[in-house]
OpenMM code with the backbone's topology and positions (N, CA, C; nanometers):
from openmm import Vec3, app, unit

residues = "MET LYS TYR ILE LEU GLN THR ASP ASN GLU THR ILE GLU ILE PRO ILE ILE ARG SER LYS ARG LYS THR LEU GLY LEU GLU VAL LYS TYR ASP GLY THR VAL ASN ALA ARG VAL PRO MET ARG ALA PRO ARG GLU ILE ILE GLU ARG PHE ILE ARG GLU HIS GLU ALA TRP ILE ILE ARG MET TRP GLN GLU SER LEU GLU LYS GLU ARG ASN VAL GLY ARG MET ARG".split()
positions = [
    Vec3(-1.0230, 14.7120, 0.7049),
    Vec3(-1.0347, 14.6624, 0.8402),
    Vec3(-1.1617, 14.7200, 0.9021),
    Vec3(-1.2340, 14.6379, 0.9744),
    Vec3(-1.3564, 14.6809, 1.0425),
    Vec3(-1.3525, 14.6345, 1.1867),
    Vec3(-1.4207, 14.7098, 1.2693),
    Vec3(-1.4405, 14.6716, 1.4085),
    Vec3(-1.5898, 14.6463, 1.4234),
    Vec3(-1.6254, 14.5359, 1.4855),
    Vec3(-1.7659, 14.5022, 1.5063),
    Vec3(-1.8012, 14.5314, 1.6513),
    Vec3(-1.8986, 14.6195, 1.6698),
    Vec3(-1.9451, 14.6552, 1.8036),
    Vec3(-2.0819, 14.5902, 1.8231),
    Vec3(-2.0923, 14.5036, 1.9225),
    Vec3(-2.2160, 14.4309, 1.9480),
    Vec3(-2.2881, 14.4935, 2.0666),
    Vec3(-2.4113, 14.5409, 2.0434),
    Vec3(-2.4941, 14.5907, 2.1531),
    Vec3(-2.5862, 14.4766, 2.1957),
    Vec3(-2.6810, 14.5063, 2.2821),
    Vec3(-2.7732, 14.4023, 2.3278),
    Vec3(-2.8493, 14.3374, 2.2125),
    Vec3(-2.8927, 14.4200, 2.1157),
    Vec3(-2.9733, 14.3642, 2.0075),
    Vec3(-2.9326, 14.4148, 1.8693),
    Vec3(-2.8195, 14.4800, 1.8581),
    Vec3(-2.7741, 14.5329, 1.7300),
    Vec3(-2.6252, 14.5067, 1.7115),
    Vec3(-2.5845, 14.5052, 1.5859),
    Vec3(-2.4440, 14.4959, 1.5511),
    Vec3(-2.4082, 14.6206, 1.4723),
    Vec3(-2.3040, 14.6905, 1.5160),
    Vec3(-2.2597, 14.8117, 1.4482),
    Vec3(-2.1236, 14.7836, 1.3871),
    Vec3(-2.1143, 14.7948, 1.2540),
    Vec3(-1.9865, 14.7781, 1.1857),
    Vec3(-1.9182, 14.9140, 1.1792),
    Vec3(-1.7927, 14.9184, 1.2209),
    Vec3(-1.7181, 15.0434, 1.2217),
    Vec3(-1.5967, 15.0278, 1.1301),
    Vec3(-1.6041, 15.0802, 1.0076),
    Vec3(-1.4867, 15.0755, 0.9198),
    Vec3(-1.3731, 15.1594, 0.9785),
    Vec3(-1.2521, 15.1096, 0.9642),
    Vec3(-1.1327, 15.1805, 1.0098),
    Vec3(-1.0725, 15.2494, 0.8865),
    Vec3(-1.0693, 15.3811, 0.8894),
    Vec3(-1.0183, 15.4589, 0.7766),
    Vec3(-0.8842, 15.5190, 0.8163),
    Vec3(-0.7792, 15.4731, 0.7505),
    Vec3(-0.6445, 15.5233, 0.7800),
    Vec3(-0.6130, 15.6402, 0.6880),
    Vec3(-0.5527, 15.7435, 0.7459),
    Vec3(-0.5155, 15.8602, 0.6664),
    Vec3(-0.3997, 15.9329, 0.7340),
    Vec3(-0.3503, 16.0358, 0.6680),
    Vec3(-0.2408, 16.1163, 0.7230),
    Vec3(-0.2971, 16.2103, 0.8281),
    Vec3(-0.3022, 16.1616, 0.9482),
    Vec3(-0.3501, 16.2407, 1.0609),
    Vec3(-0.2742, 16.1977, 1.1850),
    Vec3(-0.2821, 16.2767, 1.2894),
    Vec3(-0.2077, 16.2467, 1.4114),
    Vec3(-0.2954, 16.1932, 1.5238),
    Vec3(-0.4255, 16.2104, 1.5106),
    Vec3(-0.5155, 16.1709, 1.6190),
    Vec3(-0.6154, 16.0659, 1.5715),
    Vec3(-0.6747, 15.9976, 1.6689),
    Vec3(-0.7811, 15.9023, 1.6390),
    Vec3(-0.9136, 15.9764, 1.6539),
    Vec3(-1.0077, 15.9457, 1.5671),
    Vec3(-1.1368, 16.0124, 1.5749),
    Vec3(-1.2503, 15.9199, 1.5364),
    Vec3(-1.3671, 15.9520, 1.5867),
    Vec3(-1.4884, 15.8765, 1.5552),
    Vec3(-1.5913, 15.9708, 1.4969),
    Vec3(-1.6689, 15.9222, 1.4020),
    Vec3(-1.7787, 16.0022, 1.3496),
    Vec3(-1.9020, 15.9144, 1.3349),
    Vec3(-2.0138, 15.9701, 1.3731),
    Vec3(-2.1422, 15.9039, 1.3543),
    Vec3(-2.2212, 15.9945, 1.2625),
    Vec3(-2.2512, 15.9451, 1.1430),
    Vec3(-2.3209, 16.0263, 1.0441),
    Vec3(-2.4713, 16.0237, 1.0675),
    Vec3(-2.5402, 16.1142, 1.0014),
    Vec3(-2.6851, 16.1282, 1.0183),
    Vec3(-2.7618, 16.0004, 0.9872),
    Vec3(-2.7058, 15.9147, 0.9001),
    Vec3(-2.7758, 15.7918, 0.8618),
    Vec3(-2.7398, 15.6721, 0.9497),
    Vec3(-2.6614, 15.6968, 1.0549),
    Vec3(-2.6236, 15.5898, 1.1468),
    Vec3(-2.4913, 15.5230, 1.1140),
    Vec3(-2.4271, 15.5658, 1.0075),
    Vec3(-2.2961, 15.5115, 0.9719),
    Vec3(-2.1924, 15.5587, 1.0729),
    Vec3(-2.1104, 15.4673, 1.1201),
    Vec3(-2.0054, 15.5005, 1.2165),
    Vec3(-1.8708, 15.4712, 1.1518),
    Vec3(-1.7777, 15.5672, 1.1569),
    Vec3(-1.6432, 15.5499, 1.1030),
    Vec3(-1.5406, 15.5833, 1.2101),
    Vec3(-1.4285, 15.5124, 1.2062),
    Vec3(-1.3141, 15.5459, 1.2904),
    Vec3(-1.2036, 15.5930, 1.1970),
    Vec3(-1.1539, 15.7124, 1.2197),
    Vec3(-1.0443, 15.7667, 1.1387),
    Vec3(-0.9189, 15.7646, 1.2250),
    Vec3(-0.8144, 15.7034, 1.1704),
    Vec3(-0.6936, 15.6800, 1.2491),
    Vec3(-0.5687, 15.7110, 1.1676),
    Vec3(-0.4555, 15.7367, 1.2370),
    Vec3(-0.3289, 15.7572, 1.1655),
    Vec3(-0.2871, 15.6310, 1.0894),
    Vec3(-0.2123, 15.6501, 0.9837),
    Vec3(-0.1676, 15.5393, 0.8980),
    Vec3(-0.0998, 15.4271, 0.9768),
    Vec3(-0.0171, 15.4625, 1.0730),
    Vec3(0.0633, 15.3617, 1.1427),
    Vec3(0.0101, 15.3250, 1.2807),
    Vec3(-0.1109, 15.3620, 1.3112),
    Vec3(-0.1665, 15.3294, 1.4433),
    Vec3(-0.1822, 15.1777, 1.4563),
    Vec3(-0.1313, 15.1200, 1.5640),
    Vec3(-0.1449, 14.9749, 1.5849),
    Vec3(-0.2905, 14.9355, 1.6109),
    Vec3(-0.3248, 14.8180, 1.5676),
    Vec3(-0.4608, 14.7657, 1.5838),
    Vec3(-0.5059, 14.7685, 1.7305),
    Vec3(-0.4146, 14.7339, 1.8221),
    Vec3(-0.4500, 14.7302, 1.9643),
    Vec3(-0.4932, 14.8685, 2.0140),
    Vec3(-0.4235, 14.9717, 1.9700),
    Vec3(-0.4563, 15.1087, 2.0104),
    Vec3(-0.5936, 15.1479, 1.9553),
    Vec3(-0.6187, 15.1135, 1.8313),
    Vec3(-0.7469, 15.1465, 1.7668),
    Vec3(-0.8611, 15.0764, 1.8400),
    Vec3(-0.8448, 14.9481, 1.8660),
    Vec3(-0.9507, 14.8720, 1.9334),
    Vec3(-0.9754, 14.9249, 2.0744),
    Vec3(-0.8689, 14.9585, 2.1466),
    Vec3(-0.8858, 15.0138, 2.2812),
    Vec3(-0.9590, 15.1480, 2.2758),
    Vec3(-0.9242, 15.2322, 2.1784),
    Vec3(-0.9896, 15.3615, 2.1605),
    Vec3(-1.1399, 15.3443, 2.1366),
    Vec3(-1.1748, 15.2503, 2.0507),
    Vec3(-1.3173, 15.2260, 2.0223),
    Vec3(-1.3876, 15.1715, 2.1465),
    Vec3(-1.3260, 15.0781, 2.2170),
    Vec3(-1.3873, 15.0228, 2.3386),
    Vec3(-1.4087, 15.1315, 2.4440),
    Vec3(-1.3102, 15.2220, 2.4585),
    Vec3(-1.3228, 15.3291, 2.5571),
    Vec3(-1.4366, 15.4253, 2.5237),
    Vec3(-1.4716, 15.4348, 2.3971),
    Vec3(-1.5769, 15.5268, 2.3531),
    Vec3(-1.7060, 15.4543, 2.3145),
    Vec3(-1.7167, 15.3290, 2.3550),
    Vec3(-1.8307, 15.2457, 2.3186),
    Vec3(-1.9650, 15.3085, 2.3588),
    Vec3(-1.9756, 15.3577, 2.4804),
    Vec3(-2.1026, 15.4171, 2.5269),
    Vec3(-2.1384, 15.5383, 2.4423),
    Vec3(-2.0399, 15.6220, 2.4108),
    Vec3(-2.0641, 15.7398, 2.3274),
    Vec3(-2.1091, 15.6981, 2.1875),
    Vec3(-2.0421, 15.5996, 2.1293),
    Vec3(-2.0783, 15.5520, 1.9951),
    Vec3(-2.2227, 15.5043, 1.9933),
    Vec3(-2.2596, 15.4223, 2.0896),
    Vec3(-2.3962, 15.3671, 2.0931),
    Vec3(-2.4987, 15.4788, 2.1119),
    Vec3(-2.4705, 15.5715, 2.2032),
    Vec3(-2.5639, 15.6824, 2.2274),
    Vec3(-2.5832, 15.7670, 2.1008),
    Vec3(-2.4730, 15.8041, 2.0366),
    Vec3(-2.4820, 15.8880, 1.9166),
    Vec3(-2.5466, 15.8123, 1.8009),
    Vec3(-2.5182, 15.6831, 1.7903),
    Vec3(-2.5760, 15.5997, 1.6856),
    Vec3(-2.7281, 15.5919, 1.7025),
    Vec3(-2.7721, 15.5702, 1.8271),
    Vec3(-2.9164, 15.5639, 1.8534),
    Vec3(-2.9832, 15.6981, 1.8243),
    Vec3(-2.9176, 15.8083, 1.8626),
    Vec3(-2.9724, 15.9410, 1.8356),
    Vec3(-2.9840, 15.9660, 1.6857),
    Vec3(-2.8844, 15.9249, 1.6094),
    Vec3(-2.8892, 15.9469, 1.4647),
    Vec3(-3.0024, 15.8668, 1.4015),
    Vec3(-3.0238, 15.7442, 1.4483),
    Vec3(-3.1338, 15.6638, 1.3939),
    Vec3(-3.2694, 15.7243, 1.4307),
    Vec3(-3.2812, 15.7761, 1.5526),
    Vec3(-3.4059, 15.8396, 1.5954),
    Vec3(-3.4341, 15.9643, 1.5121),
    Vec3(-3.3321, 16.0444, 1.4871),
    Vec3(-3.3488, 16.1640, 1.4030),
    Vec3(-3.3910, 16.1247, 1.2619),
    Vec3(-3.3305, 16.0194, 1.2096),
    Vec3(-3.3639, 15.9707, 1.0747),
    Vec3(-3.5102, 15.9259, 1.0700),
    Vec3(-3.5566, 15.8579, 1.1742),
    Vec3(-3.6978, 15.8146, 1.1778),
    Vec3(-3.7913, 15.9352, 1.1833),
    Vec3(-3.7548, 16.0363, 1.2629),
    Vec3(-3.8380, 16.1555, 1.2740),
    Vec3(-3.8443, 16.2321, 1.1426),
    Vec3(-3.7356, 16.2388, 1.0717),
    Vec3(-3.7332, 16.3056, 0.9411),
    Vec3(-3.8230, 16.2285, 0.8431),
    Vec3(-3.8169, 16.0943, 0.8503),
    Vec3(-3.9001, 16.0114, 0.7632),
    Vec3(-4.0476, 16.0331, 0.7871),
    Vec3(-4.0874, 16.0611, 0.9105),
    Vec3(-4.2289, 16.0861, 0.9427),
    Vec3(-4.2762, 16.2184, 0.8859),
    Vec3(-4.1843, 16.3139, 0.8757),
    Vec3(-4.2213, 16.4473, 0.8291),
    Vec3(-4.2418, 16.4523, 0.6773),
    Vec3(-4.1891, 16.3560, 0.6066),
    Vec3(-4.1980, 16.3568, 0.4592),
    Vec3(-4.3311, 16.3146, 0.4094),
] * unit.nanometer
topology = app.Topology()
chain = topology.addChain("A")
for resn in residues:
    res = topology.addResidue(resn, chain)
    for name in ("N", "CA", "C"):
        topology.addAtom(name, app.Element.getBySymbol(name[0]), res)
């Protein structure tokens, strides 16, 4: 399952990773990959609402990770 987050000019695919956990979490990796980690039985509506509520944070962190990646590329 994936959630598609549409910004003004970008599309961010967010894979939903279910595991044995009690809380919902988001991670933005250094390469711009965004994952949502959720409990096994979390309903889709709850997951989607959680992602929507954190949309601004996801976009900000995603942009920062891409900027850091570009800066690292310049240093090489």
